[in-house]
BAGU-104014 format. One record per atom (N, C-alpha, C): x, y, z; residue in three letters. Coordinates in steps of 0.1 Angstrom, whole numbers, padded with zeros to 4 digits, always signed. Each point is the difference from the previous one (the first is absolute). Last residue first. Layout:
<semars>
XYZALA...
</semars>
This chain:
<semars>
-0061+0459-1149UNK-0002-0014-0002UNK+0011-0006-0008UNK-0006+0048+0012UNK+0007-0009+0010UNK-0001-0015-0003UNK-0023+0034-0026UNK+0014+0002-0002UNK+0008-0010+0009UNK-0047+0002+0004UNK+0004-0006-0012UNK+0015+0000-0002UNK-0018+0024+0036UNK-0002-0015+0002UNK+0005-0007-0012UNK-0002+0047-0002UNK+0012-0005+0008UNK-0001-0015+0002UNK-0036+0020-0023UNK+0013+0001-0008UNK+0012-0005+0008UNK-0041+0004+0023UNK-0001-0011-0010UNK+0013-0001-0008UNK-0006+0036+0030UNK+0002-0012+0007UNK+0001-0012-0009UNK-0012+0044-0016UNK+0015-0003+0001UNK+0003-0013+0007UNK-0044+0017-0001UNK+0004-0005-0013UNK+0014-0004+0000UNK-0018+0022+0037UNK-0005-0014-0001UNK+0004-0007-0013UNK+0009+0046+0005UNK+0009-0008+0009UNK-0004-0014+0000UNK-0028+0029-0022UNK+0013-0002-0008UNK+0010-0007+0008UNK-0041+0011+0021UNK-0002-0010-0011UNK+0013-0003-0008UNK+0000+0034+0033UNK-0001-0013+0006UNK-0002-0011-0010UNK+0000+0044-0015UNK+0014-0003+0005UNK+0000-0014+0006UNK-0042+0018-0013UNK+0008-0004-0011UNK+0014-0004+0004UNK-0029+0018+0032UNK-0004-0014-0004UNK+0009-0005-0011UNK+0006+0045+0014UNK+0005-0009+0010UNK-0003-0015-0004UNK-0018+0035-0026UNK+0014-0002-0002UNK+0007-0010+0009UNK-0046+0012+0006UNK+0002-0008-0012UNK+0015-0002-0002UNK-0011+0028+0035UNK-0005-0014+0003UNK+0003-0009-0012UNK+0009+0048-0004UNK+0009-0008+0008UNK-0004-0014+0003UNK-0015+0023-0046UNK-0004+0002+0015UNK+0010-0008+0008UNK-0003+0003-0049UNK+0010+0007+0007UNK-0003+0003+0014UNK-0030-0025-0030UNK+0013-0005-0002UNK+0011+0007+0008UNK-0050+0004-0007UNK+0006-0002+0013UNK+0014-0004+0000UNK-0026+0008-0040UNK-0004+0011+0008UNK+0006-0001+0014UNK+0005-0035-0033UNK+0008+0012-0003UNK-0003+0011+0010UNK-0017-0047-0005UNK+0005+0005+0012UNK+0008+0013-0002UNK-0019-0027-0035UNK-0012+0004+0008UNK+0005+0007+0013UNK+0031-0020-0032UNK-0005+0014-0003UNK-0012+0004+0008UNK+0041-0034+0012UNK-0015-0001-0003UNK-0005+0014-0002UNK+0045-0017+0014UNK-0002+0004-0014UNK-0015+0000-0004UNK+0014-0011+0046UNK+0009+0011-0005UNK-0004+0005-0014UNK-0023-0039+0018UNK-0003+0013+0007UNK+0008+0011-0006UNK+0005-0042-0018UNK-0014+0001+0001UNK-0005+0012+0007UNK+0047-0013-0003UNK-0005+0007-0012UNK-0016+0002+0001UNK+0022-0026+0034UNK+0004+0014+0001UNK-0007+0008-0012UNK-0007-0046+0001UNK-0006+0006+0011UNK+0003+0015+0002UNK+0022-0026-0033UNK-0013+0004-0004UNK-0008+0006+0011UNK+0042-0018+0010UNK+0002+0012-0009UNK-0014+0005-0004UNK+0002-0040+0024UNK+0003+0011+0008UNK+0001+0013-0008UNK-0005-0039-0024UNK-0012+0002+0008UNK+0002+0013+0009UNK+0036-0018-0025UNK-0009+0008-0009UNK-0013+0004+0008UNK+0032-0027+0022UNK+0006+0012-0003UNK-0009+0009-0008UNK-0013-0045+0009UNK-0002+0010+0012UNK+0006+0013-0003UNK-0018-0030-0041UNK+0011-0001+0010UNK-0002+0011+0010UNK-0044-0019-0025UNK+0012+0009-0003UNK+0010-0002+0012UNK-0043-0024-0002UNK+0004+0001-0014UNK+0012+0008-0003UNK-0008-0029+0046UNK-0006+0012-0006UNK+0005+0001-0014UNK-0003-0048+0029UNK+0008+0011-0005UNK-0009+0012-0005UNK-0013-0045+0017UNK-0002+0012+0009UNK+0008+0012-0005UNK-0010-0036-0036UNK-0001-0003+0014UNK-0003+0013+0008UNK+0002-0005-0049UNK+0011+0007+0007UNK+0000-0003+0015UNK-0034-0019-0027UNK+0013-0003-0007UNK+0012+0006+0007UNK-0044-0016+0027UNK+0005+0011-0008UNK+0013-0003-0007UNK-0018-0033+0029UNK-0010+0003-0010UNK+0005+0011-0009UNK+0024-0018+0039UNK-0003-0011-0009UNK-0009+0004-0012UNK+0013+0031+0035UNK+0013-0007-0005UNK-0003-0010-0011UNK-0036+0022+0024UNK+0008+0010-0009UNK+0011-0007-0006UNK-0024-0026+0031UNK-0008+0003-0013UNK+0008+0009-0009UNK+0017-0007+0043UNK+0002-0012-0008UNK-0007+0001-0014UNK-0005+0035+0033UNK+0013-0001-0005UNK+0002-0012-0010UNK-0041+0009+0026UNK+0002+0007-0013UNK+0014-0002-0006UNK-0024-0013+0043UNK+0001-0010-0011UNK+0003+0005-0013UNK-0008+0026+0041UNK+0011-0009+0003UNK+0001-0011-0010UNK-0024+0047+0011UNK+0002-0007-0013UNK+0011-0010+0000UNK-0005+0023+0040UNK-0014-0004-0004UNK+0000-0008-0013UNK+0041+0017+0017UNK-0005-0010+0010UNK-0015-0004-0003UNK+0025+0015-0043UNK+0003+0004+0013UNK-0007-0009+0010UNK+0020+0001-0056UNK-0012+0000+0009UNK+0004+0006+0014UNK+0021+0013-0050UNK+0001-0009+0011UNK-0013+0000+0008UNK+0033+0023-0044UNK-0013-0004+0004UNK+0001-0011+0011UNK+0038+0038-0004UNK-0004-0013-0005UNK-0015-0002+0003UNK+0045+0036+0006UNK-0014-0001-0003UNK-0003-0013-0007UNK+0041+0008+0035UNK-0003+0000-0014UNK-0015-0001-0002UNK+0002+0029+0031UNK+0008-0006-0010UNK+0006-0013+0005UNK-0026+0034+0024UNK-0009-0008-0008UNK+0008-0008-0011UNK+0007+0035+0041UNK+0006-0013-0002UNK-0010-0009-0007UNK+0000+0054-0008UNK+0000-0009+0011UNK+0005-0013-0003UNK-0008+0039-0029UNK+0013+0000+0006UNK+0001-0009+0013UNK-0041+0007-0025UNK+0010-0003-0011UNK+0014-0002+0006UNK-0036+0014+0028UNK-0001-0014-0004UNK+0011-0004-0010UNK-0003+0045+0014UNK+0003-0008+0012UNK+0000-0015-0004UNK-0013+0031-0033UNK+0014+0000+0003UNK+0004-0008+0011UNK-0046+0005-0009UNK+0007-0007-0011UNK+0015-0001+0003UNK-0025+0027+0028UNK-0003-0015+0003UNK+0007-0008-0011UNK+0002+0045-0007UNK+0008-0003+0012UNK-0002-0015+0004UNK-0027+0018-0033UNK+0013-0002-0006UNK+0010-0003+0012UNK-0043+0011+0012UNK+0000-0013-0007UNK+0013-0003-0006UNK-0006+0042+0020UNK-0001-0010+0010UNK+0000-0014-0006UNK-0002+0037-0028UNK+0014-0001+0006UNK+0000-0011+0010UNK-0042+0011-0019UNK+0009-0006-0010UNK+0014-0003+0005UNK-0030+0024+0027UNK-0004-0014-0001UNK+0009-0007-0010UNK+0005+0046+0003UNK+0006-0007+0012UNK-0004-0014+0000UNK-0017+0027-0035UNK+0014-0002-0001UNK+0006-0007+0012UNK-0047+0006-0026UNK+0004-0004+0014UNK+0014-0003+0000UNK-0027+0011-0040UNK+0005+0012+0007UNK+0004-0003+0015UNK-0015-0030-0037UNK-0011+0006+0008UNK+0004+0012+0008UNK+0032-0026-0024UNK-0009+0006-0010UNK-0012+0006+0006UNK+0030-0022+0028UNK+0006+0012-0005UNK-0009+0007-0011UNK-0012-0042+0017UNK-0002+0010+0010UNK+0006+0013-0004UNK+0007-0037-0029UNK-0014+0004+0001UNK-0003+0011+0010UNK+0043-0019-0003UNK-0003+0007-0012UNK-0014+0006+0000UNK+0012-0029+0034UNK+0007+0013+0002UNK-0003+0008-0012UNK-0014-0044-0002UNK-0009+0008+0009UNK+0006+0014+0002UNK+0026-0031-0025UNK-0013+0003-0007UNK-0009+0009+0008UNK+0040-0017+0020UNK+0003+0010-0010UNK-0013+0004-0007UNK-0005-0033+0032UNK+0004+0012+0007UNK+0003+0011-0011UNK-0009-0045-0014UNK-0012+0008+0004UNK+0004+0013+0006UNK+0034-0029-0012UNK-0007+0005-0012UNK-0012+0008+0004UNK+0023-0022+0034UNK+0008+0010-0005UNK-0006+0007-0012UNK-0020-0038+0018UNK-0003+0012+0009UNK+0009+0011-0005UNK+0005-0042-0021UNK-0013+0005-0002UNK-0003+0013+0007UNK+0041-0023+0008UNK-0001+0006-0013UNK-0013+0006-0004UNK+0009-0027+0040UNK+0002+0015+0001UNK+0000+0007-0013UNK-0019-0046+0021UNK+0003+0004-0014UNK+0002+0015+0000UNK-0003-0023+0042UNK-0003-0011-0009UNK+0004+0003-0014UNK+0005+0032+0035UNK+0010-0011+0001UNK-0003-0011-0010UNK-0028+0038+0001UNK+0013+0006+0002UNK+0011-0010+0000UNK-0047-0011+0000UNK+0006+0001-0013UNK+0014+0006+0001UNK-0037-0018+0032UNK+0014+0003+0002UNK+0008+0000-0013UNK-0049-0005+0009UNK+0008-0011-0006UNK+0015+0003+0000UNK-0031+0031+0019UNK-0006-0012+0004UNK+0009-0012-0005UNK+0012+0045-0012UNK+0002-0003+0014UNK-0005-0014+0004UNK-0008+0016-0044UNK+0014-0002+0002UNK+0003-0004+0015UNK-0044+0011-0011UNK+0004-0013-0006UNK+0014-0002+0002UNK-0015+0042+0013UNK-0005-0011+0009UNK+0003-0013-0005UNK+0011+0036-0027UNK+0009+0000+0011UNK-0005-0011+0010UNK-0027+0008-0037UNK+0013-0006-0004UNK+0009-0001+0011UNK-0041+0021+0008UNK-0002-0014-0002UNK+0013-0007-0004UNK-0001+0047+0003UNK-0001-0006+0013UNK-0001-0015-0001UNK+0000+0025-0040UNK+0013+0001+0006UNK+0000-0008+0014UNK-0041+0005-0023UNK+0009-0010-0007UNK+0014+0000+0006UNK-0030+0033+0016UNK-0005-0014+0004UNK+0009-0011-0006UNK+0007+0045-0014UNK+0004-0002+0014UNK-0003-0014+0005UNK-0017+0012-0043UNK+0015+0000+0000UNK+0005-0003+0014UNK-0045+0008-0005UNK+0003-0014-0005UNK+0015-0002+0000UNK-0016+0043+0011UNK-0004-0010+0010UNK+0004-0014-0004UNK+0009+0036-0031UNK+0008+0000+0012UNK-0004-0010+0011UNK-0004+0003-0054UNK-0009-0003+0011UNK+0007-0001+0013UNK+0022+0009-0041UNK-0011+0009-0001UNK-0011-0004+0010UNK+0039-0026-0004UNK+0005+0013+0004UNK-0012+0010-0001UNK+0004-0049-0010UNK-0010+0006+0009UNK+0004+0014+0005UNK+0025-0032-0028UNK-0011+0004-0008UNK-0011+0007+0009UNK+0041-0018+0019UNK+0004+0010-0010UNK-0013+0005-0008UNK-0005-0036+0030UNK+0003+0013+0008UNK+0003+0011-0010UNK-0004-0044-0017UNK-0013+0006+0003UNK+0002+0014+0007UNK+0038-0025-0009UNK-0006+0005-0012UNK-0013+0006+0002UNK+0022-0020+0037UNK+0006+0013-0004UNK-0005+0005-0014UNK-0018-0042+0016UNK-0004+0011+0008UNK+0008+0013-0004UNK+0008-0045-0019UNK-0012+0007-0005UNK-0002+0013+0007UNK+0034-0030+0014UNK+0004+0006-0013UNK-0012+0008-0006UNK-0006-0025+0040UNK+0010+0011+0003UNK+0005+0007-0013UNK-0029-0038-0003UNK-0007+0012+0005UNK+0009+0011+0003UNK+0020-0040-0014UNK-0008+0005-0011UNK-0008+0013+0005UNK+0025-0025+0031UNK+0009+0007-0009UNK-0008+0007-0011UNK-0024-0027+0030UNK+0004+0012+0007UNK+0010+0008-0010UNK-0016-0042-0015UNK-0011+0010+0001UNK+0005+0013+0006UNK+0029-0037+0000UNK-0001+0006-0013UNK-0011+0011-0001UNK+0006-0023+0041UNK+0012+0008-0003UNK-0002+0006-0014UNK-0033-0031+0013UNK-0001+0013+0008UNK+0012+0009-0004UNK+0001-0043-0018UNK-0010+0008-0006UNK-0002+0013+0007UNK+0030-0031+0018UNK+0005+0005-0012UNK-0010+0009-0007UNK-0014-0022+0038UNK+0010+0009+0004UNK+0006+0007-0013UNK-0030-0036-0005UNK-0007+0012+0004UNK+0010+0011+0004UNK+0017-0042-0012UNK-0007+0006-0011UNK-0007+0013+0004UNK+0021-0025+0034UNK+0010+0006-0009UNK-0007+0007-0012UNK-0026-0026+0030UNK+0005+0013+0006UNK+0009+0007-0009UNK-0015-0042-0013UNK-0011+0009-0001UNK+0005+0014+0006UNK+0029-0037+0004UNK+0000+0005-0014UNK-0011+0011-0002UNK+0001-0022+0041UNK+0012+0009-0001UNK+0001+0005-0014UNK-0034-0031+0011UNK-0002+0013+0005UNK+0011+0009-0002UNK-0019-0046-0019UNK+0013+0007-0002UNK-0002+0015+0005UNK-0035-0036-0001UNK+0010-0001+0011UNK+0013+0007-0002UNK-0041-0001-0028UNK+0007-0012-0001UNK+0012-0001+0010UNK-0028+0038-0001UNK-0009-0011+0001UNK+0007-0014-0002UNK+0023+0042-0005UNK-0003-0002+0014UNK-0009-0013+0001UNK+0012+0015-0043UNK+0011-0006+0007UNK-0003-0003+0015UNK-0033+0022-0025UNK+0002-0013-0006UNK+0011-0007+0007UNK-0007+0045+0010UNK-0010-0008+0006UNK+0001-0015-0005UNK+0029+0032-0019UNK+0003-0002+0014UNK-0010-0009+0007UNK-0009+0014-0044UNK+0011-0009+0000UNK+0004-0004+0014UNK-0033+0033-0005UNK-0005-0013-0005UNK+0011-0010+0001UNK+0012+0045+0010UNK-0009-0006+0010UNK-0005-0014-0004UNK+0027+0024-0033UNK+0007-0005+0012UNK-0009-0006+0011UNK-0011+0021-0045UNK+0000-0015+0002UNK+0005-0004+0014UNK-0029+0045-0020UNK+0014-0005+0000UNK+0000-0014+0007UNK-0036+0043-0023UNK+0003-0014+0005UNK+0015-0002+0001UNK-0024+0038-0018UNK-0001+0001+0014UNK+0003-0014+0006UNK+0016+0027-0048UNK-0007-0011+0006UNK+0000+0002+0016UNK+0007+0028-0046UNK+0002+0003+0014UNK-0008-0010+0008UNK+0022+0003-0052UNK-0011-0005+0008UNK+0003+0002+0015UNK+0013+0028-0046UNK+0006-0007+0011UNK-0012-0005+0009UNK+0007+0012-0056UNK-0008+0002+0013UNK+0006-0008+0011UNK+0034+0023-0016UNK-0015-0001+0000UNK-0005-0010-0010UNK+0047+0009+0005UNK-0005-0005+0013UNK-0016-0001+0000UNK+0028+0017-0038UNK+0006-0013+0005UNK-0008-0006+0011UNK-0012+0043-0018UNK-0002-0011-0010UNK+0005-0013+0005UNK+0009+0037+0027UNK-0014-0004+0000UNK-0003-0010-0010UNK+0043+0016-0001UNK-0002-0007+0013UNK-0015-0005+0001UNK+0012+0029-0035UNK+0004-0014-0003UNK-0001-0009+0013UNK-0009+0046+0004UNK-0010-0006-0008UNK+0003-0015-0004UNK+0033+0028+0023UNK-0011-0005+0008UNK-0012-0007-0007UNK+0052+0014-0005UNK-0010-0005-0010UNK-0012-0006+0007UNK+0044+0018+0018UNK-0010+0010-0003UNK-0011-0004-0010UNK+0039-0024+0021UNK+0003+0006-0013UNK-0011+0011-0003UNK-0006-0027+0038UNK+0013+0008+0002UNK+0003+0008-0012UNK-0035-0031-0003UNK-0004+0012+0008UNK+0012+0009+0002UNK+0007-0040-0023UNK-0008+0009-0008UNK-0004+0013+0008UNK+0023-0035+0023UNK+0009+0006-0010UNK-0008+0010-0008UNK-0025-0026+0029UNK+0008+0009+0007UNK+0010+0008-0009UNK-0026-0035-0018UNK-0008+0011+0003UNK+0008+0011+0007UNK+0020-0041-0007UNK-0001+0007-0013UNK-0008+0013+0002UNK+0003-0029+0037UNK+0013+0008-0002UNK+0000+0007-0014UNK-0037-0027+0012UNK+0000+0011+0009UNK+0013+0008-0002UNK-0005-0040-0025UNK-0010+0010-0004UNK+0001+0013+0009UNK+0026-0037+0011UNK+0006+0007-0011UNK-0010+0010-0005UNK-0014-0027+0035UNK+0011+0009+0005UNK+0005+0008-0012UNK-0031-0033-0010UNK-0007+0011+0007UNK+0011+0010+0005UNK+0015-0040-0020UNK-0006+0008-0010UNK-0007+0013+0006UNK+0017-0033+0028UNK+0011+0007-0006UNK-0005+0009-0010UNK-0031-0029+0020UNK+0005+0010+0010UNK+0011+0009-0006UNK-0017-0037-0026UNK-0010+0011+0001UNK+0005+0011+0010UNK+0029-0033-0032UNK-0002+0002+0014UNK-0009+0012+0002UNK+0018-0015-0042UNK-0011-0008+0004UNK-0004+0001+0014UNK+0026+0036-0036UNK+0001-0009+0011UNK-0013-0008+0002UNK+0007+0035-0034UNK+0006-0013-0003UNK+0000-0010+0011UNK-0017+0047+0001UNK-0005-0007-0012UNK+0004-0014-0001UNK+0017+0029+0034UNK-0014-0001+0002UNK-0007-0008-0011UNK+0046+0010-0003UNK-0002-0009+0010UNK-0015-0003+0002UNK+0013+0034-0030UNK+0003-0014-0005UNK-0003-0010+0010UNK-0005+0045+0012UNK-0010-0004-0009UNK+0002-0014-0006UNK+0033+0019+0029UNK-0012-0004+0007UNK-0011-0004-0009UNK+0039+0017-0020UNK+0003-0013+0007UNK-0012-0005+0007UNK-0002+0043-0019UNK+0000-0011-0010UNK+0002-0013+0006UNK+0004+0037+0028UNK-0014-0002-0004UNK-0001-0011-0010UNK+0043+0015+0012UNK-0007-0008+0010UNK-0014-0004-0003UNK+0022+0030-0028UNK+0006-0013-0002UNK-0006-0010+0011UNK-0012+0045+0002UNK-0006-0006-0011UNK+0005-0014-0003UNK+0020+0025+0034UNK-0014-0003+0004UNK-0007-0007-0012UNK+0043+0017-0009UNK+0001-0011+0010UNK-0014-0005+0004UNK+0002+0039-0027UNK+0005-0012-0008UNK+0000-0012+0009UNK-0008+0042+0020UNK-0012-0005-0008UNK+0004-0012-0007UNK+0034+0020+0022UNK-0009-0006+0010UNK-0012-0005-0007UNK+0030+0025-0025UNK+0006-0014+0002UNK-0009-0007+0010UNK-0009+0045-0009UNK-0003-0008-0012UNK+0004-0015+0002UNK+0010+0032+0034UNK-0014-0003-0001UNK-0004-0009-0012UNK+0048+0004+0026UNK-0006+0004-0012UNK-0014-0005-0001UNK+0028-0012+0036UNK-0002+0014+0001UNK-0007+0006-0013UNK-0002-0050+0028UNK+0005+0006-0013UNK-0004+0015+0001UNK-0013-0030+0034UNK+0014+0003+0001UNK+0006+0007-0012UNK-0046-0017+0005UNK+0002+0013+0005UNK+0015+0004+0002UNK-0016-0044-0013UNK+0000+0010-0011UNK+0002+0014+0004UNK-0003-0043+0025UNK+0012+0007+0000UNK+0000+0010-0012UNK-0037-0030+0011UNK+0004+0005+0013UNK+0013+0008+0000UNK-0018-0020-0041UNK-0009+0010+0006UNK+0005+0006+0013UNK+0025-0035-0021UNK+0000+0012-0008UNK-0009+0011+0006UNK+0000-0042+0021UNK+0012+0007+0002UNK+0001+0013-0008UNK-0036-0029-0008UNK-0002+0007+0013UNK+0013+0008+0004UNK+0001-0028-0038UNK-0009+0012-0003UNK-0001+0008+0013UNK+0021-0041+0004UNK+0009+0009-0007UNK-0008+0013-0003UNK-0024-0034+0020UNK+0009+0007+0010UNK+0010+0009-0007UNK-0030-0026-0026UNK-0008+0009+0008UNK+0009+0008+0009UNK+0020-0034-0025UNK-0003+0011-0008UNK-0008+0011+0008UNK+0008-0043+0020UNK+0012+0008-0001UNK-0003+0013-0007UNK-0035-0031+0001UNK+0002+0006+0013UNK+0013+0009+0001UNK-0009-0024-0042UNK-0008+0012+0003UNK+0001+0005+0014UNK+0030-0026-0036UNK-0001-0001+0014UNK-0008+0012+0005UNK+0016-0008-0045UNK-0013-0006+0003UNK-0002-0002+0015UNK+0040+0020-0019UNK-0011+0006-0007UNK-0014-0005+0003UNK+0051+0001+0017UNK-0012-0007+0005UNK-0013+0005-0005UNK+0040+0019-0017UNK+0004-0014+0003UNK-0011-0009+0005UNK-0007+0047-0006UNK+0002-0007-0013UNK+0003-0014+0002UNK-0002+0027+0038UNK-0013-0002-0006UNK+0000-0007-0013UNK+0041+0012+0020UNK-0006-0011+0007UNK-0014-0003-0005UNK+0023+0036-0018UNK+0007-0012-0004UNK-0007-0012+0007UNK-0014+0043+0012UNK-0005-0004-0013UNK+0007-0013-0005UNK+0014+0019+0041UNK-0014-0005+0001UNK-0005-0005-0014UNK+0042+0021+0001UNK+0001-0013+0007UNK-0014-0006+0001UNK+0002+0044-0015UNK+0005-0009-0010UNK+0001-0014+0005UNK-0010+0033+0031UNK-0012-0002-0010UNK+0004-0010-0011UNK+0034+0014+0030UNK-0009-0009+0006UNK-0012-0003-0009UNK+0031+0032-0014UNK+0007-0013+0001UNK-0010-0010+0005UNK-0013+0045-0001UNK+0000-0006-0013UNK+0006-0014+0000UNK+0000+0026+0040UNK-0013-0006-0003UNK+0000-0006-0014UNK+0044+0002+0031UNK-0007+0009-0009UNK-0013-0006-0005UNK+0016-0018+0047UNK+0006+0001-0013UNK-0008+0010-0009UNK-0012-0010+0046UNK+0014+0001+0001UNK+0007+0002-0014UNK-0048-0009+0012UNK+0004+0010+0010UNK+0015+0003+0000UNK-0021-0032-0029UNK-0007+0012-0003UNK+0005+0011+0010UNK+0014-0044+0007UNK+0007+0006-0012UNK-0006+0013-0003UNK-0021-0026+0033UNK+0013+0005+0005UNK+0007+0008-0011UNK-0038-0023-0012UNK-0004+0011+0008UNK+0013+0007+0006UNK+0005-0041-0024UNK-0003+0012-0009UNK-0003+0012+0008UNK+0006-0040+0024UNK+0013+0004-0006UNK-0002+0013-0009UNK-0038-0021+0019UNK+0008+0007+0010UNK+0013+0005-0005UNK-0027-0026-0028UNK-0006+0013+0002UNK+0008+0008+0010UNK+0012-0044-0008UNK+0004+0008-0011UNK-0006+0014+0002UNK-0012-0033+0030UNK+0014+0003+0002UNK+0005+0009-0011UNK-0045-0015-0002UNK+0002+0008+0011UNK+0015+0004+0002UNK-0011-0030-0034UNK-0005+0013-0003UNK+0002+0010+0011UNK+0010-0046+0008UNK+0010+0006-0009UNK-0004+0015-0004UNK-0030-0026+0026UNK+0012+0004+0008UNK+0011+0006-0009UNK-0039-0017-0020UNK-0004+0012+0008UNK+0013+0005+0008UNK+0011-0027-0045UNK-0008-0003+0012UNK-0003+0014+0008UNK+0009-0002-0054UNK+0007+0001+0013UNK-0010-0004+0011UNK
</semars>
């Protein structure tokens, strides 16, 4: 399949996951994977669909089965593709499956030894383009590199925050620097999904430290963002990252699309708070209940939108 065909099919399947019985959609995915047995970019996305929608299954044993099936797909793509970048993506997704399945030692076996390199190619490549008079290309390369580095850093910081619960000073400094990064690069509008995940993670941590009001404040910020005008959620640039949209569209298999349908995304936003065992201690407080009602109302907006199409 071409990249455009894969993107179109992924959108169709993501909608099916939000509107049809999951067993029906899973079987449809398996039929497609069988038909396009050697189309590795497509297989990677089929595996990603399995991972991103495995939480829709109510039976834990069946969830394990779906994740194991996805892991097998990623392992095959990693082994058989000639595309180095595709193989790396498949490796990371295989590791994610193993981690979700609770098989941490296998993740270590898969990823170690990991080379933590201090070098990266964007400045050199941009300089080379600049010297031959292609300044605009150089700007694009640096802009894309900055964007990717910001996303990577914003994914690292919550994990580090979680590990610093035993160091209050470092914990608070990590939190402050994450917020500063968010404000500097306007993550709230550039990539709100990153900030939503951070709010939930940080709220859990503050609650573990006994700071209930701070946790509720963060969940309030989460609710305000989740129920604001951020839809449809898509990867995109802004007035500063003004060269990003074209790169996203032409480079990523899914383009600017998110991996899950908006109906499921909004539902997950509610569940991430309402059904989170970390928030049991504040579940019946008036503030918490008020936030849940707003999130559930936000969830219904997507259902109504789909119904009216």
